[in-house]
N, C-alpha and C positions, 0 to 999 in steps of 0.2 A: 836532665830537664835544666831548662833554663831559668834563671831568677825573674822573678817579676820586673826589675829594673830592665833587666837585658830585654825582655818582650817590650816592654813599654817603648823605651829608647829605639828600638828595631822600628815600630809602628811608626814613631816620631818623625825618624829618620828616612821612612819610607814617604811620609806626608812631605817632607820638607823638600825632598827630592824629586817629587810629581809621580812616585811611583805609585802612588793609590792615596785618597783620601783619608782624613782621621775618622771620618762616618763609616768608610769602609772597613777600617782597621777595629772599630768599635762593633760593626755587627759580626765581623768575622770573631771578633772575641769573645761574643755573647754567644754564638752559634758554639763555638769550643767550650765555654764552660757550662753551656748545657749538655752539651756530650760527654764532658769529665764528670760532669756532678751524675747523670743517668748510669754511666759507668762504674763510677767508683762509690756511689752513696752522697745524699746531699751532706753529710756530717764529715765527709772526709778531707783531710788536709788540702788534696790535690783540689779538690772543689771550692773551697776555700781561696785558694790560690788563684782559681782560674777567675773566679769573680771579683778579687782584687786588682786583677789586672785590667779587669773590664771598667773599675771605680778609676784606677790612674789614667787610663784613655780618656774616660769622660773628663776628667778633672783637667787634663792637658788641653782638652778641646775648649773648657770654658775658660781656662788661661788666656789663650789664645784669642779666645773673642774678646776677652778684656783688655787686652794689649792690643787691640785694633780700635776698641772705644776710646782710648786716651788721647787722641790728640785732638789737637786745639782747632778752631776753627780757621786759623791763620795756617796752620800747618795741611789743612786739608786743600786750603786754596794754594797754596805754594805748590804742592803735588800736581794740582789740576793748571795751572801759571809758573812754571819755574823760572820765567823770563821776567816775570814781575819785578818792579822794582822793590817792591817790599821783601820780596824774597830773596834778593841777592843779597851774599854775605862776602864779606870784605877782611881779609887780613890786615891789620896794620902794624 
């Protein structure tokens, strides 16, 4: 069985490579956690690990959303208008 870190990292890598979205990975992890808990019982270690994977994926999604929101107005403007004088960077 893969460790929690390996499963979460694989889902994040798949998201970054465009294979599937983080939302899809979260939905799959929720379904897997429900199946695992039904099969092994709600108090089993496998059930706890399955839900921990769901929590880690949700935390990664929240982290990525926070990272997107940290841009300043100038950064947003420069993404849309990289040729603008305000956005040019010179090495001196």
